[in-house]
C-alpha positions as CSV (number, residue, x, y, z in Angstrom):
1,M,174.9,80.9,103.6
2,K,171.5,80.2,105.1
3,S,169.2,78.2,102.7
4,F,165.5,77.5,102.9
5,D,162.7,76.2,100.8
6,V,160.8,79.5,101.6
7,A,162.2,82.7,103.0
8,I,159.6,85.1,104.4
9,A,160.1,88.9,105.1
10,G,157.8,89.9,107.9
11,G,156.8,88.2,111.1
12,G,153.4,89.6,111.8
13,L,150.1,87.6,111.6
14,I,150.3,87.3,107.8
15,G,154.0,86.3,107.6
16,S,153.9,83.9,110.6
17,S,150.7,82.2,109.5
18,I,152.1,81.6,106.0
19,A,155.2,80.2,107.7
20,L,153.1,77.9,109.8
21,E,151.1,76.6,106.8
22,L,154.2,75.9,104.8
23,A,156.1,74.3,107.6
24,S,153.1,72.1,108.3
25,A,153.3,71.0,104.6
26,G,156.9,69.9,105.2
27,L,158.9,72.8,103.9
28,R,161.9,74.4,105.5
29,V,160.9,78.0,106.3
30,G,162.9,81.0,107.5
31,L,161.0,84.0,108.9
32,F,162.8,87.3,109.1
33,D,161.7,90.4,110.9
34,R,163.3,93.8,111.5
35,Q,162.4,93.6,115.3
36,E,160.7,91.1,117.6
37,P,158.0,89.5,115.3
38,G,154.4,90.5,115.7
39,Q,155.0,94.0,117.2
40,E,153.5,96.2,114.4
41,A,150.0,96.1,113.0
42,S,149.3,92.6,114.3
43,W,149.9,93.9,117.9
44,A,147.9,97.1,117.4
45,S,144.7,95.8,115.8
46,A,141.3,95.5,117.5
47,G,140.8,91.9,116.2
48,I,137.4,92.4,114.5
49,L,136.4,89.5,112.2
50,S,133.9,91.0,109.7
51,P,133.7,90.4,106.0
52,A,131.0,93.2,105.7
53,P,132.2,95.9,103.2
54,E,132.9,99.3,104.8
55,S,132.5,101.1,101.4
56,P,131.4,100.2,97.9
57,A,135.1,99.8,96.9
58,M,135.5,97.0,99.4
59,I,132.7,94.8,98.0
60,V,135.2,93.0,95.8
61,L,136.9,91.8,99.0
62,V,133.8,90.1,100.4
63,P,134.3,86.6,98.9
64,L,137.8,86.5,100.3
65,G,136.6,87.7,103.7
66,K,133.8,85.1,103.7
67,A,136.2,82.3,102.8
68,S,138.5,83.4,105.7
69,M,135.7,83.6,108.2
70,A,134.7,80.0,107.3
71,L,138.3,78.9,108.0
72,Y,138.6,80.6,111.3
73,P,137.1,78.0,113.7
74,D,139.4,75.3,112.5
75,F,142.3,77.7,112.2
76,V,141.9,78.7,115.9
77,A,141.6,75.1,117.0
78,M,144.8,74.2,115.1
79,V,146.8,77.2,116.6
80,E,145.5,76.6,120.1
81,G,146.3,72.9,119.8
82,L,149.8,73.4,118.6
83,S,150.7,76.3,120.9
84,G,148.8,75.3,124.0
85,Q,147.7,78.9,124.2
86,K,144.2,80.4,124.0
87,V,143.6,83.2,121.5
88,G,140.4,84.9,122.8
89,Y,138.1,83.9,119.9
90,R,134.7,85.3,120.5
91,A,131.9,84.4,118.0
92,K,129.1,86.6,119.3
93,G,128.5,88.8,116.3
94,T,128.4,92.5,115.5
95,L,125.7,95.1,116.2
96,E,125.8,98.0,113.8
97,V,124.0,100.9,115.4
98,L,122.0,103.5,113.5
99,T,121.1,106.8,115.1
100,S,120.3,109.2,112.2
101,Q,116.8,110.4,111.3
102,H,117.2,108.4,108.1
103,A,117.8,105.2,110.0
104,R,114.9,103.3,108.5
105,A,116.1,103.9,104.9
106,E,119.6,103.1,105.9
107,L,118.5,99.9,107.5
108,S,116.7,98.7,104.4
109,T,119.7,99.5,102.2
110,I,122.2,97.7,104.5
111,I,120.1,94.6,104.9
112,A,119.6,94.4,101.1
113,L,123.3,94.9,100.4
114,H,124.3,92.2,102.9
115,H,121.8,89.7,101.7
116,G,122.8,90.3,98.1
117,L,126.4,89.5,99.1
118,G,125.4,86.4,100.9
119,L,126.1,87.8,104.4
120,R,123.8,87.3,107.4
121,A,122.2,90.4,108.6
122,E,119.0,91.0,110.7
123,P,117.1,94.3,111.1
124,L,116.4,95.3,114.7
125,S,114.2,97.9,116.2
126,A,115.6,100.3,118.8
127,V,113.9,98.3,121.5
128,D,115.4,95.0,120.3
129,A,118.8,96.5,119.9
130,R,118.9,97.8,123.5
131,E,117.5,94.5,124.8
132,L,120.6,92.8,123.3
133,E,123.0,95.6,124.4
134,P,121.4,97.6,127.3
135,A,124.4,99.9,127.6
136,L,123.7,101.5,124.2
137,R,122.5,105.2,124.1
138,E,118.8,105.6,124.6
139,D,118.1,107.3,121.3
140,V,119.1,104.5,119.1
141,E,116.8,104.5,116.0
142,A,117.6,101.0,114.7
143,A,120.3,98.4,114.3
144,V,121.7,95.6,112.2
145,L,122.7,92.4,113.9
146,R,125.4,90.5,112.0
147,P,125.4,87.2,113.9
148,A,128.0,85.3,112.0
149,E,130.8,87.8,112.8
150,A,133.3,87.5,115.6
151,A,136.4,89.0,117.3
152,I,139.7,87.7,118.5
153,D,142.5,88.8,120.7
154,N,145.0,89.7,118.0
155,R,147.9,89.9,120.4
156,L,147.3,86.4,121.8
157,L,146.7,85.1,118.3
158,T,150.0,86.5,117.1
159,Q,151.9,85.0,120.0
160,A,150.2,81.6,119.5
161,I,150.9,81.5,115.8
162,L,154.5,82.3,116.3
163,A,154.8,79.6,119.0
164,S,153.1,77.1,116.7
165,A,155.4,78.0,113.8
166,R,158.5,77.5,115.9
167,R,157.2,74.2,117.1
168,S,156.5,73.2,113.5
169,G,160.1,73.8,112.6
170,V,160.1,77.4,111.3
171,E,163.4,79.3,112.0
172,V,162.6,82.8,113.3
173,F,165.2,85.5,112.9
174,A,164.3,88.5,115.1
175,G,166.2,91.8,114.5
176,A,167.0,90.6,111.0
177,G,165.4,93.2,108.7
178,V,165.2,92.4,105.0
179,D,167.1,95.0,103.0
180,S,166.4,93.7,99.5
181,L,165.4,90.9,97.2
182,W,168.3,88.7,95.9
183,R,167.6,88.8,92.2
184,E,169.4,87.2,89.3
185,G,167.8,88.1,86.0
186,H,164.1,87.1,86.1
187,I,164.6,84.9,89.1
188,C,164.3,85.8,92.8
189,K,167.0,83.7,94.5
190,G,166.0,84.8,98.0
191,L,166.6,87.8,100.3
192,V,169.3,90.0,101.6
193,A,169.0,90.5,105.4
194,G,171.6,92.4,107.4
195,G,174.0,92.3,104.5
196,D,173.7,88.4,104.3
197,R,172.3,86.6,101.4
198,I,169.5,84.1,102.3
199,S,168.9,81.5,99.6
200,A,165.4,80.3,99.0
201,K,163.4,78.6,96.2
202,H,160.4,80.7,97.1
203,T,160.4,84.2,98.7
204,V,157.4,85.8,100.3
205,I,157.1,89.5,101.0
206,A,154.8,90.0,104.0
207,A,156.3,92.9,105.8
208,G,153.2,95.0,106.2
209,S,153.7,98.7,105.9
210,F,157.5,98.1,105.6
211,S,157.1,96.0,102.4
212,A,157.8,98.9,100.1
213,Q,161.1,99.6,101.9
214,I,162.5,96.3,100.7
215,Q,164.6,97.1,97.6
216,G,163.2,95.3,94.6
217,A,159.8,94.8,96.1
218,E,158.5,98.4,96.0
219,S,157.0,98.2,92.5
220,Y,155.0,95.1,93.5
221,A,154.0,96.3,97.0
222,P,153.6,100.1,96.9
223,V,152.1,100.2,100.4
224,R,152.0,103.1,102.8
225,P,151.2,103.2,106.5
226,A,147.8,104.2,107.7
227,K,148.0,105.2,111.3
228,G,145.3,104.1,113.7
229,Q,145.0,105.4,117.2
230,M,143.3,103.2,119.8
231,I,142.2,103.2,123.4
232,S,141.6,100.5,125.9
233,L,139.0,101.3,128.6
234,L,138.2,99.5,131.9
235,C,134.7,99.9,133.1
236,P,133.3,97.2,135.5
237,T,129.8,98.7,135.4
238,V,129.5,98.3,131.6
239,K,128.7,94.9,130.0
240,I,129.1,94.7,126.2
241,E,128.6,91.3,124.6
242,R,129.1,92.0,120.9
243,V,131.3,94.2,118.7
244,L,129.4,97.6,118.5
245,W,129.8,99.5,115.3
246,G,128.7,103.2,115.2
247,D,129.1,106.0,112.7
248,E,132.5,107.1,114.0
249,I,133.6,104.3,116.3
250,Y,133.8,100.6,117.0
251,L,133.9,99.1,120.4
252,V,135.2,95.6,121.0
253,P,134.6,93.8,124.3
254,R,137.7,92.0,125.6
255,N,138.1,90.0,128.8
256,G,135.0,91.1,130.7
257,E,135.7,94.6,131.9
258,R,137.9,95.7,129.0
259,V,136.6,97.6,125.9
260,L,138.7,98.6,123.0
261,A,137.7,101.8,121.1
262,G,139.1,102.5,117.7
263,A,140.3,103.7,115.4
264,T,141.5,106.7,113.4
265,V,142.8,106.5,109.9
266,E,145.7,109.0,109.3
267,Y,148.3,109.2,106.6
268,V,151.3,110.7,108.4
269,G,154.1,108.3,107.3
270,F,155.6,106.1,110.0
271,D,154.7,108.4,112.8
272,K,153.0,106.6,115.7
273,T,152.5,109.7,117.9
274,L,149.3,109.7,119.9
275,T,147.5,113.0,119.5
276,A,145.0,114.8,121.7
277,G,142.7,115.3,118.8
278,G,142.7,111.6,117.8
279,L,142.1,110.4,121.4
280,R,139.4,113.0,121.9
281,K,137.6,111.9,118.8
282,L,137.7,108.3,120.0
283,L,136.6,109.0,123.6
284,S,133.8,111.3,122.5
285,A,132.4,108.8,120.0
286,A,132.7,105.9,122.5
287,I,130.9,107.8,125.2
288,D,128.3,109.0,122.7
289,L,127.5,105.4,121.7
290,V,127.8,103.9,125.3
291,P,127.2,106.8,127.8
292,A,128.3,104.7,130.8
293,L,131.9,104.7,129.4
294,E,132.2,108.2,130.7
295,R,133.1,106.5,134.0
296,A,135.7,104.2,132.4
297,M,139.3,104.2,133.3
298,V,141.7,104.7,130.4
299,E,143.9,101.6,130.7
300,E,146.1,101.9,127.6
301,T,146.5,104.0,124.5
302,W,148.5,103.1,121.3
303,A,148.8,103.6,117.6
304,G,149.6,101.1,114.9
305,L,150.4,101.3,111.2
306,R,148.1,99.4,108.8
307,P,149.6,98.6,105.3
308,D,147.4,100.3,102.8
309,S,147.7,99.9,99.0
310,P,146.8,102.5,96.4
311,D,143.3,100.9,95.9
312,H,142.9,99.9,99.5
313,L,142.8,96.2,98.5
314,P,145.3,93.4,99.5
315,I,148.3,92.6,97.3
316,L,148.4,88.9,97.0
317,G,150.0,86.5,94.6
318,P,153.0,85.8,92.5
319,A,155.1,88.5,90.8
320,D,156.8,88.3,87.4
321,L,160.0,87.3,89.1
322,D,160.1,83.5,89.4
323,G,159.9,82.5,93.0
324,L,158.5,85.7,94.4
325,V,155.1,86.0,96.1
326,I,153.6,89.1,97.7
327,A,151.2,89.1,100.7
328,T,150.7,92.5,102.1
329,G,148.4,95.6,101.8
330,H,145.6,94.1,103.9
331,F,144.8,97.6,105.3
332,R,142.0,97.2,107.9
333,S,141.4,93.5,107.2
334,G,144.7,91.8,108.1
335,V,143.4,89.8,111.1
336,L,140.3,88.7,109.2
337,L,142.2,87.6,106.1
338,T,145.0,85.8,107.9
339,P,143.8,82.2,107.4
340,I,142.8,82.6,103.8
341,T,146.0,84.4,102.9
342,A,148.1,81.6,104.5
343,K,146.1,79.0,102.7
344,L,146.3,80.5,99.3
345,V,150.1,81.2,99.5
346,R,150.7,77.7,100.7
347,E,148.6,76.3,97.8
348,W,150.5,78.4,95.3
349,I,153.9,77.4,96.6
350,T,153.2,73.7,97.0
351,L,150.7,73.1,94.2
352,G,151.2,75.9,91.7
353,N,147.5,76.9,91.8
354,T,144.9,78.1,94.3
355,S,141.4,77.1,95.4
356,M,140.2,80.7,95.0
357,D,140.7,83.1,92.1
358,W,143.1,85.8,93.5
359,E,143.9,87.5,90.3
360,R,142.0,90.7,91.3
361,F,144.6,91.2,94.1
362,S,147.7,90.4,92.0
363,P,150.8,92.5,92.7
364,M,151.2,92.9,88.9
365,R,148.4,95.5,88.8
366,F,150.9,97.9,90.3
367,A,154.1,96.6,88.8
368,R,152.9,97.1,85.3
369,V,151.9,100.7,86.0
370,D,155.3,101.3,87.6
371,K,157.1,99.9,84.6
372,Q,155.0,102.0,82.2
373,N,155.7,105.2,84.3
374,R,159.5,104.5,84.2
375,A,159.4,103.9,80.5
376,T,157.6,107.1,79.9
377,A,160.0,109.1,82.1
378,K,162.9,107.9,79.9
């Protein structure tokens, strides 16, 4: 029987970064993935690093996002140093583009909200916006510059974290999907993977959209997949320096001539089918924001599955089974929240407390409801 201090289900950015943190703290860590690690949401993301809330419901997530942004420079340096691989960290900010006739009112509201949350945001006129990003459409009304934001090549980052984890002593088991928790009474004794019991003092569920398919974890991690279709465009004549955020699109510059356009949000189960409607929506919005992209070559198209929780917030923290920790449900913020998630889980497992209050994201907010529903059904 394999035995570890910590057994982790899921080898994407979240699971592998937790593994790296714990191994660096001297623990024996086993990382289990149903396929080659890092091939799901971590591979499919656009790599935007922005703590700005996309909706009022996301405001509660801002402190966690800010804390993770503050960790990113040192996190990147550590991973690049350990792995010897570059991860494409690009700290050039985000430009949120406003095009409606109510742009002035929108601008004031956005700036006030960001400043109230302690986020850097600068109002720009249309002229100033197009001076920063000349490729923008000509009828821009105004823009918001968020200079402290960044982007990263999530595929390179995932590869580098996994390489760093292995070099730090993490044992990685590809093609070893976790079937269930190994539970005895109120104690989680480890995992069952491929029919084999894996003994561990601490067990972490970080399997993204697949977390709810692990028997025994579903009540703590009731996540569902949110499909996102993406397009990679090549256009040598277009130069974009910053992440561009429009009403229906975001564009992420990558490696000079490459621009990523994303992303749809679709609840269609585990279906990754690319659709004509989804790709048309992305291409239309991308060309509308940056007209010169009409001449771009479509380099690659793909779809990924984000892990979304019922309230769209992450599921982080210990469960009421001794030894069980949940780290999933990051939805559209998985890449952003990677460093802080790894830090908090490492603190909890090694110290028994955390440097930030993560109670709002506790898995028990769902487990209690699930138990009440089952009791009522009886």
